[in-house]
C-alpha positions, 0 to 999 in steps of 0.5 A: 151763321152765314157762309162768311161767318163760317169762313171767318171762324175757320180763319180764327182757328188757323190763327190759333194754330199759328200761335200755338206753333210759334209758342212751341218754336220758342218754348220747345218741349213745353207740354202746355203748348204741345197740348194746345197745338194738338187741340187746335189741330183737331179743331182745324181738321174738323172745321176744314172737313165741314167747310170742304163738304159745304163747298163741294155741294155748291154750284160754284166752280170758281170757288171750288177751284180756289178752295183746292189751294186752301185744301192743299195748304191745310193738308200740309198744316195737318201733316207731320211737316216741320213747324217752319213749313207749317208757318210758311204755309199759313203765311201763304194762305193769309195772302189768299184770305181776302179773295176767298172772303169776298167769295164767301160773302157773295154766297147765299147759303143761309137762305134756308127754312131753318137756322142751325144754332151755334150751340151745335158744333161743327161735326159730321152730325151737323152736316147731316142736319144741314143736309136734312134742311137742304132736302126739306127746302128742295121738297125731299121730305122723306130723305130729310127725315132719314137725315134727321135720324142719322144726325141724332144717332151720330150725336148720341154716338159721339156723346157715348164715346166721350162719356164711356171712352169706348164704342157703343157696342155691348152684349145681347142676351136671350130674354128667356135663358139669359145666354149671350147671343152676341158678344159685340152688337151695336146698340142702335139709336133707340138704346143710345137714346135710352142711355142718354136719358139714363145718364142725364144727357137728354131730359125726361121731357124730351124722351118722347121727342127722341123716340119720335125722331127715331120712329119717323126716321125709320119709317122714312128709311124703310119701305113700309107695308103702307105708304109713308107720307111725303109730308112737309109738316111731318118733315118740318116736325122732324127737323125742329125735333132734331135741332131741339135734341141736338141743342139739349145733348150738346148743352149737357155734354159740354157741361160735363167736360 
């Protein structure tokens, strides 16, 4: 998905928010339309943060300045302002769309070594993956591997919270006596990966792939006793493995919703 397509997706979500607000103004108190608005507002919030983070990384002061207006309008739409104020804000943004669309069309954001599949949704961990690809393209292979690990761990955390309805924390017991050492310890990526396999969110064939991303990401993050290779092929392997895992994880979680 290139920059223009991402912006068009953003516009599409804003239109859904406008439609939901319009319906609620007509059918006040309708639970169906209220739920639809809450869902689309959440989607708008995530997409806005994603696009804002991408614009912030660009060497394009003109677009950054224009996007400030978008940021102000979306902040109002996401606030507890009255429906009429939200609709007026969206109307003002519509006048601004063609100008912004031209700016996004002229960007060369998708000239990178790897394309992020559409199956991987707009989330914090997708931003990590895109940053890993950017680091790879800039020759920063060690940091690319660290971000791959972070992206996969972030996806596992989101999957765990969605399925278990709680944060990924649990008890740590002594291996010898069974006594609880800590009553609230973070599971960590290895344990989360095992949890995903056990719950069928990652297939057995990708078990070792998940441990690979975990291990090389940890090796890149922590100064080892021996020199960790700043190797292009290793970083390439890390990105391919991470994309494969995220696609698998999202395909399984979307089927369980």
